[in-house]
N, C-alpha and C positions, 0 to 999 in steps of 0.2 A: 363642227368647227367652220367658222366663216372662211371664205376664200382669202380674205386679207390676212387673217391670223395664220392660215396655212403658209401664205407667201412669206410672212415675217419669220415664222419658224424655219422655213426653208433657207431664208437668207442667214439666219443665225447659225444654222448648221454648217452652211457654207463658210462663214467667217471662222467658226470654231475649227473646221478642218484646215483652213489656211493657216491659222495660228499654230495648230499642231505641226503643220508642215514646216513653218518658219522655226519653230523650236528645234525640230529635228535637224534642219539645215544648220543652225547655230552650233548644235552639239557635234555635228559632223564637220565643222569648220569649212563650210561651203564658201564660195566666192562672194564677197560682200555685195557686189552689184546684183547678183542673183537673189540674195536675201532682200535687198532694197526693192527689187521689182515685186517680190511677194508682199512686202509691207505696203507698197503702193496699191496693189490689188485689194488688200484688206481695207485700206483707207477708203477706196472707192465703193467697196461693198458696204461699209458702214454708212457712208453718205447715202447710198440707195436705200438702206434700211431705215435711216432717219426720215427720208422722204416718204417711204411707205407708211411709217408710224404717223408722221405729222398729217399726211393726207387723210388717214383714217380718223385721226383726232379731229381734224377740221369738219369732216363730213358727218361725223356721229356725235362726238362729245360736245363740240362747240355749239352745234345746232341744238342739241338737247339742253345744254346749259341756258342758251338764250330763250328757249321755249319755256324753261322753268323759271325765268325771271332773274337769272344770275348773270346778266349781261356784264356788269362791272367786274365781277370776279373772273369771268372768262376772258375779258379784254385784258385785265391785269396779268393774268396767267400767260396770255400770248405775248404781251409786252416783255414780261420777265424772260420768256424763252427767246424772244428776239434779242434782248440785251445779252443773254448768255451766248447766243450764236454769234452775235456781233463782236464779241470779245475774244474770239478764237485766235 
């Protein structure tokens, strides 16, 4: 397993654990602000996950696609991703 894949899986496990904790807090009717703090932590963890995945994609998949002569497809894919991210 690549180091990047290990890091991504580790981040996903962290996010899953946090989500389970939030679900438990909601079931136990915990204080809303405490729940919101946890949702913020999940949001930040997802942002870090996205950065890790995007970084790996740029370093591996994009380079490979360009070497294979698929420049236009790679660029269009990145533009679509940017448009999706820009509409959040």
